[in-house]
N, C-alpha and C positions, 0 to 999 in steps of 0.2 A: 150544578147539583152532582154530588159524588155518586158514583156507580157502586151498587152493593156487590160484595164479594160473591154472593150467591146468584148473581144475575146469569141469565142463560148465555150471554155473550162470553162471559168468563169460561163457562163450561165448553163452549165451542172452541175457544182458543186453546184450552187445555187439551181437548181431543186432537187438535191439529198439531200441537207441539209434542205430544206424547209419541214416542217411537212405537212402531208396529209390533216389536218383539218384547215390549215390557208392559207392565200393567198400568203404571202411573208414574208421572214425573212431577215433582213439586217445583213450582215456579212462583216467584214473588208476585204479589197482586199488582204492584206498581208496574212490573214489566208486562203483565197481561193487559193492563190499561193502555200502555203505550203501544203495544202491538195491535190492540183493537183499534185505536185511533188511527194508526198508520194505514190499516187496511180498510177502515171505514172511509177514509179520504179517497181511497182508490175506487171504491164503488159508490161514491157520492153522486155520480152522474146517473146511476140507475140503469136498469135494463128491463126490457119487456118480459114479463113472466106470465105464463098462461095464455088464454085466448078468449076473446069476447064472443067467439062463435059458439053457439050451443053444440055440445058434443062430448066426446070423451075427456077433453081437456078441462071441462068444468070441474070435475072431481079434483084435479090437481090444483086448481085455483082455490077451491074451498080448503084444501089442506094447507095451502100457503097462508091463508088468513088465520087458520087455527094455530099454526106454529110461526107466528110473526117474528118472535124474538130470536129464532135460531138462525145461525149463519152457516153457510157452506162455502168456504173459501176454495178457490181453484176452479170454480165452475163459471162458465161464461154466462149462463142464465141461472141466477140464484133463485131458490125457492121462495124467498121473502125479500121484498124490496128493502134496501138498506136505509132509505130515507124515512121509513116509518118508525124506526127506532128513536126513541126520545132520549134526551139527556146525554148527548155525546160528550166525550171527555175533552176538556180543554187542556192541552199540553203545556200551555204557558203557566198554568197554575200547579203543575205536577212537581212534586219533590220526592226524592228517594227516601224510603223507610226500610228499616232492617227487616230481614225475613221473619216470617211467623215462627214462634218457638215450636219445638217439637211437640210439647204438650197440647198446644192449640191445634196442630195438625192431626193429632190422634183424635181430638174431639170432632174433627171434620171427617171421621171415618176413613182416614188414610192409613194404609198399612205401612208401618215404619220399616219393616224388614225388607220391603221391596221398593223403598224410596231411593231416588238418586238425587245427587246434587246437580247444580247447573253446570259445573265443570265436567261432570260425567256426561251430561247430555251433549256438550260440545265436543268432547273427546271421542265419544262412541262412533260418530260417523267417520272420524279419521281412522279408526281401527277396523273399519269394514273392508272386505276384500275389493269392493268397487268404490270408485270416487264418488263424492256427493254430487247431487244434481246442480247444474249451473244454468238451467233454463230460466227465462224471465216470466214464465206463466205464473209462478208462485214465488214471491220474494222470500218466504220463510225458508226455502231451500238454498238460497244464496247466502253462503256463510261469510262471504267477503264484505257484505254490507251490514253495518251494525243496526240493531233493532231500536236503539235509543238515540236521542240527539247527541251531537258531538260534544256538547258541553257537560254531559252527564258522565261521571266516573263511577264504575262499579267497584268501589274499593271493598265492599262487603264480601265480594266473592272470594278474596284472598284471606279471609279470616280463618283462624285455626279450626280444625275439626273438633267437634265435641268429643268427650271421653269415649273410648271404644269399649263397648260392652256387647258381648254376643251371648246367645242362648241357643237352645236346641232348635228354635224356629228360624234361625238365621240361615239364609240361602248362600250357596257358593257365589252366586252372581253379586250379591250385595257385598260380600267380603272382597271379591275381586275389585269391585268399583271403589271400595274404601281404600284398598292398597294403591290403586292407580291414582286416586285422588290425592292421597298423601304424597305420592311422588311428584305430582304436578305442583303441589304447594311447597315442596322442598326445593324447587328450582331457584327461587330468589335467594335462598340461604347459601348457595354455592355447592360445588361438587364434593367438598371435603366433609361437610356436615349434612346429615340426613336425619334430623330429629323426629319428624313425623313418621317416616318410614321405619325408623328404629323402634318407635313406640308401637307401630303396627306389628312389627315382628315379635316384640315382647308380648303383646296381647294375643297374637296367634300362637305363640309357644304356650302361654297359660291355658288357652282354650283347648289345645291338643292334650295338655297334661290332664285336663279335666274330662277328657274323652267325650267332648261335644261333637266331634266330627270323626268320620270313619271312611275308609276305602275310597269309593267313587267321589265323595265330597272333597276329600283332601286332594285327590288327583285333579279334580276340576278346578279347585282354587289354584294349585300350583301351575297347571297348564295355562289358565287364564291370565295369571299375573306375568308369567314368563313370556307369553305371546304378546301381551301388551308392552312389555319391556323391549321386545325385539321389533316393534313397529318402527317405521322410518322416523317418526317424530321423536320418539324417545332416544333412538340411537344418535340422531343429529344433535339433540340437546345434551345428553350425558356423555356420549362416546362409548365405543365398544368395551373398553376396559372397565369403565364405571358400571356399565350394565352387568358385566360379569361379577363385579364386586357386590352388586346388589343381589344377584342370584345366589352368591355364596352366603350372604347374610340371611336370606330367606331360607335356604336349605339347612343351614346350621340351626336356625330357630325351629324348623320343622323336625329335624332329627332329635334335638333336645326334648321337644315337647312329646314326641312319640315315645322316646325312651323313658321319660318320667311317667307317662301314662300307662305303659306296659309293665313298669316295675311293681312287683308285689301283687300282680293280678293274673289270674289264670285265664287268659284270653287267647283266642286263636290269632295266629300271625296275620297281620294286614299286608298281604303280599301286593295288593293293588297300589297302596300308598307307597310302599318301599320301592316297587318297580318304577313308579313315577319319579321318586326322588333320584334313583340311580340314572334314569334317563335324562333328567335335567342336569345332573352332574356331568354327564358325558357331553353336553352341549357347551360347557363352560370352557373358554379358551385360556385357562389359567392353570396354575399348579394346583390340582385338586386331590393330590394324594392324601393330604391330611383329612379332608372331608370324606374321601372314599374309605380310609381306614376307620374313621369314626362310624360310618354307616355299616360297614361289614361287621364291626364289633357288636352292633346292636341286632344283627340278623341272627336268629337261632340257627344252629347247625343243621337241623333237619329241614330248614326252609331255604337253604342256599340254592337249591335247584329251581325254586319258584321265581327267583330274581336273577337267574343266570343270563337272561337276555340283556339286562341292564349292566351286568358285569362285563359282558362282551363288548357292549358299546363303549364303556369307559376304557377298556383295553385298546380298542381301535383308536379312540381319541388320544390315548397315551402314546401309542406307536406313531401316530401322525405327528404329534408334537416332538417326539424324540427324533423323528426323521429330519426335522429342521435344525437339529443341534449337531455341532461338529466337535465339541470339546469332549475328549474321552472321559475326563473325570466327571463331567456332568452326566454323561450316559451311565457310567458305573454307579454313581450315587443315586440317581433317580430310579434306576432299575432295581437296586437293592432296597430302596424304600417301597417300591411297588410290590416287591416280592413278599413283604411282611403281611399285608392283608390277604394276598392270594394264598399264602401258606395255610390260612385258617380253613379253607375249603378242602384241604388235602390231608390234614392231620387227623380228621375224625375217622374216616374209613381208609384203612391202609391200602386197599386195592385201588383206590383212586389216585393215590400219590404218584405212582410211576407215570400215569398218563398226564397228570398235571405237570409233573416235573419235566417230562419230555417236551410238552407243549411250550413250557417257559423257555427251555433251552433252544428250541427252534425259533422262538421269538427273538432271543438274544442273538442267534446266529444271523438273523436277517437285519439287525440294526446296524446302521453305518457307524464306523469308528470302533467297533468291537473286534479286537484281534484274537488270534487263536489262543494266546496265553490267558487272556481273561475268560474266554469260553472254557478253557480247560480248568481254570480255577473254579468256575461255577459248577462244572461237572463234578469235581472232587468234593465241593461243599455240599451239593445236593445228594451225592452218593453216600455221604457220611451218616445219613439217618439210619437208625437201626432197623426201622420197619421196612425200608425200601430195599429192593434188590439192586444189584449193580446194573449199569447200562449194558445192553446187549451189543453184540458186534454190529448188526444192521443199524441200530440206533446211532452208534458212534460214526459209522460210515455216512449215514444220512445227515448227521449234524455237520460233518466236514464238507460234504457236497453242497449243502445249503449255504454254509458260510463262504465257501470258495466261489459259488455262483453269484452270491450277493456282491462280492468284490468286483468280479469281472465275469461276464457270461462264459461258461465253459463250452468247449467244443463237444458236440454230440452228448449233450447232457442227458438225454433220454436213454442212450445206450449205457452211460455210466450208472444211471439209476437201476438198470437191470441187474446189477450185482447185488442189490439189496434183497432180492427174492430168496437168497440163500440164508436160512435162519440159523446157521452155525458159524463157526470161526472161518469157514470157507469163504465168507464174504470178503474178508481182508485180501485173500489171495486173488479172488476174481476181480475185485476193484483195482488192485495193483496191475493185473494183466490188462484191464480195460484202459487204465490211464497210460500204460506203456504203448498200447496199440494206437491210441489217439495222439501219441507224441507229446504228451503232457507230463514229461518226466519230472519237471520241477514240483508238480503236485504230489508225486510219490514221496519226495523228500519231505515236503511240508506235512503230508499225512503221517509220516514216521515221527516227526517232531510232535505232532498232536497226540499220537499214541504214547509217546514217551512222557509228555506233560500230564497225561491222565493216568499214569501208572500202569501202562500196558506195554512195557518194553518187550515182553516175550512174544507179542504178536507182530513185532516188526519183522521177525524171521519169516512169518507166513506171508507178509507183504512182499518181502524180497523173493521168496519162492514163487510167488505169483508173477513177478517180473521176469524171472529166469527163463521159463519155457519159450517165451516169444523171442528171446535173444539167441536161441540155439540155431535159428535159421541163418544168422550171419556168420562172420569169422569166429573161430573158436577161442582166440587168444584172450580177449577180455572176459569171455564167459568162463574160461578156466580160472582166471584170477578171482572172479566173483564167487565161483563155486568153492574155491579154496577158502575165501573169507567166510562163507556160510559153514564150511567144515570146522572152522575154528570158533564158531559161535559169535561171529561178528557181522550181524546183518546190516549194520550201518555202513560198514566198509563195502559190502556187496552193492548196496544201493548207490553209494558214491561212485563206485567203479562203473556201474551201468550209466549213471548220469554223465560221467566224463566221456564215455564212449558215444552217447547220444549227442553230446555237445560237439565232438569231433565230426560226427556225421552231418550235423547241422551246418558246420563250417566247411564241409566238403574237403576234409584233409584226412590223410591216413592216420589211423590211431597210433600205430607203433612208430611212425616217423614224425610225430608231433610231441609237444610238451605234455599232452594228456596222458600218454603212456607212462611218463616219468612220475606224474602225480598219482596215477593209479598204483604204481609199484611202491611209491612212498607210503600211501595209505595202507597197503597190504603188509609191507615188510618192516617198516620203521616202528616196530612195537617190541617191547621186551620179550625175550624167550620165543621169538619166532624161528622156526626151523626152516632155514633157507634150502635145505636139501629137498623139502617137499615141493619147492618151486622149481628146482633144477632137474629133478628126476622126470617129471612129465615132459619136459622139453628134450630129454635125452642127453643133457649135458653131463650128468653123472649117471653112468650105467648102473643097472641093478646087480644083485648078487648072482643071478642066474644068467648064464650066457648060452646062446643058441649055437650049437656046433654045426657049421656049414662045410660041405664038402668042397666047395669052390668059393672063391672070393667074388661077392657081388659088387657091382660098380656103385659107389656111393653117389647119391643125388646131390647136385649143387643147390644151395638155398637161394630163394628169391630175395628181393629187396626187403619185403616186409618181415620175412623170417630172420634175415640178418639183422635188421633193426631191432627186432624183438630180443635176440640174444645179446646184442650190444646194450640195450636198455637195461636188461636184467643185470649185466655185469657192472654197468655204471652205477646204478642205484645201490647195488650190493657194496661196491667200493666206498660209497659215501655214507653208508648206514652208520648212525651213531651208536648202535647197539652191538656192533661186531668189533672184535680186535683187528689190528692191521694184518696179523698173520692169517686169520680166518678169511678176511676179505680178499687178501692176495691169493689165497688158495682157490677160492671160488672164481675169481677173475681169470686165473690161469686155466681153469677148467673150461670157461667160456671161450678163451682164446684157442685152446686145443680143439674144441668142438668146431669152431669156424675153420680152423686149419684142416681138420679131417674132411670137411665138406668143400674144401678148396675155395673158401671165401676169405677175403681180406677183412680184418676188423676195421671199423670206421675210425676216423681221426679222434672223435670224441671218446671212444673206448681207450685208445692209446694214451690220451691225455689223463684220463682217470687212472690208468695203470701207473703212469709215471708219478702222479700225485700221491698215490698210495705208498710208493717206495721212497720218495723224497720228502715225505711229511716229517720224518725224523730230522732232516736238515733244517727245516724252518723252525723246529722247536729246540734247536741246539744240539741234537744228537748226531752220531756219525752214520747211523743206518747199517743195514745188513749188506755186506759185500757180495754175498752169493746172490741175493735178490737183484742187486744192481747189475751184476754181470748177466743175469738171465734177461733182465729187461733190455739191456743194450743189445743182446743177441736178437731179441724179438724186433727191436726197432731197426736193426741193421737189415733184417730180412724184409721188413715192411716198407720202410721209408728211405733206405739207401745207406751206404757206408759213410758218406760225407756228413750227412745230417746226424747220424748216430755218433760219429767222432766229435762233432761240435757239442752235442749234448753231453757226451762223456766228459769233455774238458770242463764244461760248466758245472757239472755235478761234482767233479774232483775239486774244483776251486771252492765250491760251496762247502764241501766236506772239510777242507783245510781251514777255512774261516771258522766254521763251527767248532773244530777241534781246538783252535787257538782260544776262542772265547770260553770254551769249557775249561781249559787249563788255567786261564786267567782267573776265572771265578773260583776255581779250586784253590789257587795260591792265595787269593785274598781271604778265603775262609780259614786256611791253615795259619796265616800270619796273625798274631794277636795285635790288637790296637791299644797302644799306650798313650794316646793323645789326651785322654781324660785325666791321666795322673800327672 
């Protein structure tokens, strides 16, 4: 005898299968019958219920007889004995039948808006924060054991969903279950095709365009669907990248629906929904710049502040993603693309533009792979706006310190940042002095290049002047050269001279007795129209016009090794200068030689070689040279290195002059004699 669908046993099974947090769950009648038969067999042995002893338990016994048909599973002593129920189900005669149509369920007074499918009832315990029960006291909580015999196949569960249609009475819970159900039915179709979920997104977009949902409802739907996607079961089935792709599909449909719904209607901005959209975009581990640009374009200008938290979350995700990239072109391209939507929030109010611009530049300075050239180009591009003011001196200094510290931790970074408290151009000078005190002279040169790249060449002089005072404590020679470079408006030369001196101190060698002094003199003097007398007068090599009249002759002090090396280096670099004639160079070198002689010092061998080279350079070029200069040079050599060496050198020079004269005469005769070979 078949059991009626309205029997009390069916109602008991429905109450047991229904989750505690939902109103009702629709379950096929055939499945209820099989579940009833399974648990009816468990309680077929019966149990003692009530008591035969008169007393308080007699009332319970009378109640049990009155409600004989109700079952209370999970109790060791049931209220009604199971064997008193007639017409138990025979499972051997059971056959599966399709689920009851939706119209029939409505006639049974079941609310369709809060109805779940069987797949939702199975997936919901898996999405709970706690695992399902595995005890044996109640077999309905054991999900590993099937409720039906093994020879029964539930093929009807995988049937497509009916057409999606929502109204104002639809709840966010039902929409979330519909989306997750479509995802579970898309699993057999493969990862590439998602027909049911795409249909859900299309229906969701149309519902938003019709303004069926607002604010908290949209946020609840988005959060519920994304939380379901991020469960362990979905990630294991689809994979993280496919889950991100599904999120993008859902977010794009939401943005399109909201934009169409708000178009042409004077409605208040739904900041709750848009904040939820931006938050979900920040959780996607893919390139979301396109979706972010589309979302920012739909947000009104006056409502950007309401969704600022979502924008910051997206920026943080963007920075973390760029931190894993090493290609410079990728960093530049993605940064330029991200700057497009961010610029929208700064073009409206001009006062906000400098803050947003400086924040973006600080972000670029912290990114790996961004060099100072690209950072300078970004500064120039953002300063070109007519509404914005130029970057201030402290901002430029802070950008450079942040960029340099992101490449390698700077020594005494806190002390260096103390120079930023000066709100004028003095910050350049103080930062240069701080870098020099901490022996980070290479950063001074790099800061100068950064200032030059940003069009602030005039401030390099302030940077060099900040370096100079700290150098006055040491020897004066290199400081004199740097000060002379600053006097000729060449701050770069002054910074290079300071760096060369610091390099010599780092290698623990004397500045004037090393190659660094020659390089410093080359930087200073090997330029067109440089007045070498300004270099020789402070050294005393060329006396001034005014002479001091002394009543007695003072004893002239003898020069030490460093002073002698300084005079020799000045003479050698002067002799080799490409911007002086040989006559001018010879005259300056003779002044250096006389200065050394006056102080009873012998010129070094390197100085004598440079002097001989200046005189004999005509011989190598085919000229005869000046006889008076040759005689004077031989006189100096005879006094310094001896007569024999001077005689040998004179013979070699005479032979070289003779050969040069013969070659010159031969070339002249060939030029005067006409060539008739062609005729």
